[in-house]
N, C-alpha and C positions, 0 to 999 in steps of 0.2 A: 504494499500500499504506499509506503514511504517513497519507494523508487517511482511509482506511478505519479505521485504528486509532483516529484521533482521533474520527471520527464514532461508532464503537462505544462509545468511553470516554464520550462525552456521552449516548449513548442509555442506557447503564448508569446514569449520574447521573440522567437524567431519571426513569427507572424507579424508582430509589431514593427520589427526592424524592416522586414520586407515591405510592409505597408508605407513606412516612412520614406524608404528609398524611392519607391515607384510614385509616391505622391510628390515628392520633390521634382521628379523628372516630369511629371505631368503639369504641374502648376508652373514650373519654370518655363516649359516651352509654351504653355498657354499665355503666360504674361509676356513672354518675348514676342509672340506672333501678334498678339493685341497691340502691343506697343509699335511694332513694326508696321502694322496695317494702318494705324492712325498717323504714323509719321511719313507715309508716302508722299512723295512730291511729283506732281505732274510736270513734265518737261516736253518741250516740242520734238526733241529727237528720239523719243521713245519708239520702239518697234510697233508695228500695227498690232492692236489688240491689248497692248500693255496699259495698265492703268496708272501706274506711278513707279517711282524708284527711290531708293534710299542708299546713302553711302554710310557705312559704319566702320569703326576701327575697334579692334579687340586683339589681345594677345600678340601685339607687335605687327599686325597685318591689317589691310583694308579689305573691306568686303563691299561689292556692288550688287544690290539685290533689286530685282524687278518683279512686280506682281502684275498677272494677268487676271482681270476681273472675272472672265469666263474661263478661257483656255488659251494657250498659245496656238499657232497655226498647225504646228506638228507636235507629235508626241516626243518628248525628250528622250534621250537614251537612258538616262538614270533618273529615277523618281523616288524620293524618300518620303515615306508615309509616316505621319505621327498619329499613331492610334494605339500602340501597345501600352504606351505609358498610362493611358486612360483605363484600358481593359485590366491591366494588372493592378492598378490602384484600387479598382472596385473589387477584384477578386481577392486581393490580400485583406481588404477591409471587411469583406463578407466572412472571410476565414477567421479573422479576429472576433467578429460578432458571434460566430458559431463557437469559438473556443471559450471566450470569456463569458458571454451573456447567455448563450444557449447551454453551454455546458455547466454553467454555474447559475442557472435560472433562479433557484431558491434564494441565492445569495445576492445577485446583482441585478436581475431582471424583475422579479416579483416584489412587490410591497403589498402584503396582504391587508394592510391598513388603508391602501389605496383601492385595490381590487383584488378579492380573493379568488384566484384562479390558479389551475395546475400549470406546471412548467410547459406541457404539450399544448395547451390552449394558448399561453403567452406566446410561445415560439410561433404558432400558426397565426396569431394576430400580427406578430412582428413581420412575417414573411408577406402576409396578405397586404398589409399597409405599404410596403416597399413596392409591391407589384402594382397595387391599385394606384399609387401615386404617379407612376409613369404613365399609366392608362389615362388617368384624368388630364394630366398635363399635356400629353400628346394629342388628345381630343380637343383640348382648348386651343392648342396651336394650330390645329386643322380647321377649326371652326371659323366663321367669319370674323370673330374677335381677333383671330391670328393676323389679320391684315394691319392691325393697329398695335405695333410693337410695344409701345409704352402703356397702352391700355391693357395688353395681355400681361405685362409684367405687374401691373397694378392687381389684376385679379390673381395672379400667381402669388403675390405677397399675401393677399387675403387667405388663400389656400394654405400657405406656409404657417401663418399665425393660427389658423384653425388646427393644423397638425400639431403645433407646439402645445396648444391647450389640451388636444386630445391625448397626445402621448402622456402628459402629465396626469391624466385621469386613468391611465392604464398601467404604467409601469413606476419604477423607482425614479426619482429625479434624475439620477445619473444615467439610467437607461433611456429616459425620455429624451435628454439632450443628445445622447449618442445616436438614438434613432432618428432624431430630427436631422442630424448630420448625414446619417446613412440614406435617409429619405431623399434629401437634396442631392447627394453624391450619386444616387441611382439615376436620378433624372439627368444629372450632367454626363454621366458615363453612357446612358442609354442615348443621349442625344448624339454622342460620337458613333456608338455602335450601330444605331438604328436609322439615323438621319444623315449625319455629316459624312462619314466614310461611304455608305451606299451611294449618296448623290455624287460624291467625287468619282466613285467608280463608274457611274453612268457616263459622267463627262469624259473619263479616260477611254471608255469603250467607244464613245462617239468619235473621239479623235483617231483611234486606231482604225476604225471603219471608215474614216474620211468624211464623217458627217459634221455639221456645225452644231456644237453642244447648245442645248436650251439654257439661257441664263437663269431660269427659275430654280434650278437645282442649286446654284451658287447662292441665290438670294435666300432661299430656305435654310441652307447651312449657316449662312451668316447670322441670321436671326437666332438660331439655336446656339451658335457660339457666343453671341452677345449675352444670352441668358447665363451661360456658363461663366462668362466674365464676372457678372455681378454676383453670382452665388458662391464663388470661390472662397472669399474671405470669411463669410459666415460658417461655411463648412469647416475651415481651418479652427475657427473658435470652438465650434461644438465638439470636434475631435479632441481638442485639448482641455475642454471644460471638465472632464472627469477628475482632473487634479485640483479643481477649484470649487469646493462645495457651496461657497456663497452664490455661486452662479446657477447651480442646478438644485440645491437642496433647501430653497426657501419658498416662502408662500407665493411669491410673485414670479416664480421661474419662467412661466410661459410669457409673461410680459417682457422679462429680460430677454428672452429668445427673440421676440418680436422686434425689439430695439436693436439687437445685434444684427438683423437683416438690414435695418436702416443704415447702421453704421457701415456695413459692407458696401452699400450704395454710395454713400457719401465719400468714403475713402477711394473707391474705384473711380468715382466721377472725377476726382482730383487728378489721378494718374491719367485717365483717358483724355481729359481735356489738355493736360500738360504734354502728353505725347503727340496730340494732334496740333500742338503748336497754336492753341487757342487762349493762352494765358494760363494763370495759376490762380484758380478760384480759392482764395484762402478761406472763404466763408465755409467751405466744406469741412475743413479741420475745426473750426469753431462749433459747427453743429455736431461733429463727431465727439468732441470733448463734452459738449453738453449731454449728449446721449450717454456717454459713458459715465458721467457723474450721476445722471439719472439712474442708471443701472446700479452703481454703488449704493445710492440712497435706497432703492428698492430692495437690495440684497440685505440690508441691515433691519429691515421691517421697523421702521422708525415709529415713534410715539404717536404721530398724527394718524397712522394707520391702524395700530394695534392697542395703544394705551401704554406700551412698554417703553421703558427708557433705553437710551443708547449708552454704551460704555466705550471709552477709549481702549484701543489695543495696547495693553501694558505688558512689558516682558515679565513672565512669571518669576516669582521668587517663593521659596519654600515658606518662610515665616508668614509671607503675605497670604497665601492661599491655604496653607495647611493650618493656620491659626484662626481662620474664619469660623464662625460658629455653625455655618452650614456644612462644614468639612465632613464631620462624621457620617452624616446622611449621604453626602456625595461619595465618600469612600465605600459605603456599603452598596450604593447604586452602581458604581463603577466595577466593583467586585463581581456583582451579579450579572450586569449587562455587557461588560466589555472585556473582562480579564481572560475569557475563554479563548480569545484570539490574541489579545495584546498581553502576552506572557511569554517567558523564555522557552516554555514548552506548551504551545497552544493545544487545547483539547478539542477544538472544533474540527470536524471531519475535513480533510483537504487542505488545511492550513498547517504547514510545517514549520513556519517561522513568524514571529510577530510582524504584522503589516507595517511596512516603512521603518522597521526596527523599533517601533514604539512599544514599551512595555508599561502597564499600569497595575503592578503588583504591590506596590507599597506607597507610603505617604509621599516620599520624595518624588517618585515617578509621576504620581497623579498630580502634584503640585507643579512639577516641571512642565507638564503638558496641559496646564490649565487652560491656556488660550486656545490650543487645538481642540480640547473637549468642548469648550464653550462654543466655538465655531462649527464644529462638525456635528456635535450631538445636542447642543443647546439651541443655537441661533438658526441652524439648519438641521435637516433630517438625513444628511449624508451618512451618519453613522447612527446605529449599526446598519451595514448594508441591507437594504430591503426591510429594515427593522426587524431582523431575524430574531432578535432576542425580546421583541415586544415592549421595547421602552415607551412608556405612557406619556401623554402631554405634560401631565403634572411632574413627571421625573425631568422632562426637558427643562420645564420651568425652574425646577430646583437647580439644575446646572447653570442656567442663566442668572438666577438670583445669587448663587455661589460666587461666580466669577465677578459679577457687577458689584456685589457687596464688598469683596476684597479689594476691587480696584477703588471704589469710593472710600473705603477705609484708610488706603494709603494716601489718598489725596488730603484727607482730613489730618 
């Protein structure tokens, strides 16, 4: 059993590493070609059919790049396809979903205080939502609404916000954000696999056969590519969010997700406008900062919304937290709800070492990790994962009261 757990842990690590490598390749090439496309310059000497050109310098050499809006007059001898980066990013991401969230559904996917379902049902909901997301998105693109690119993106935003809310009603907060990223990434990768590459293959086949390619295939592919461009940054956020419980484990997590999508738009708009040489719209960064501050505010569940008070993040000290009147009850709570995993020798099945090396077996260890306990199990519901040990709302309030009381006591 011990060897199995170790092997599974390394499998998860390998899948994560594979996913990061392929994602860097896909996102890097995507960002490069968007910047290149926006920076193209039309000049009178261009060959027939060429839309624009760009001169670039990198690695000690100069590059002269020309783009054909539909296709060149003849098929070039060598053609490089950019598609496998997208395919393997999705495949590796789905592999991680299977290993971490499907393989550990009881711990990471299901929160029975949110929805009491079996692992098999939760997995079916997960798979169905990813497939349904692509079908709905594709139908919207092919509907009359698809002729209005920005109107379509507005409707897509509404769909994404609905999914953000929906996932938080089905899974743990951690899994909800991960699924929102997977939902969006599935749309992006399916755009490449189902639309962009097939359309390009039709154009290539026309060139080989000596036919003039229909420009509609390039136009459709460009619209899908534009969507991918604006969705990339939110996907990165959601894939990294499992390290930050204040983003996914709080009461307003789905609102935070909705604001993250808007931040992705404002940031990409700055880059797109800059690359197109249409100025540097600094207002986009102002809006982004405001949105981020709003996210921070929502994550703390401020007094205006809940009647609770905020506390400053103060570095924990043993005397400060172990000497608080709430500490005996907190120690008992941590011992019954947390120490089965956060121990030198965890007793929870499948856990062979304390997560992140955090042990909570004695007064000093509990006091040393007071801030983490406060954030992960008090202010948010990130811990225990899936609330597997059935920590109650009153117990979370106790953790909050303990930390805030100790902080206020130090101030006085």
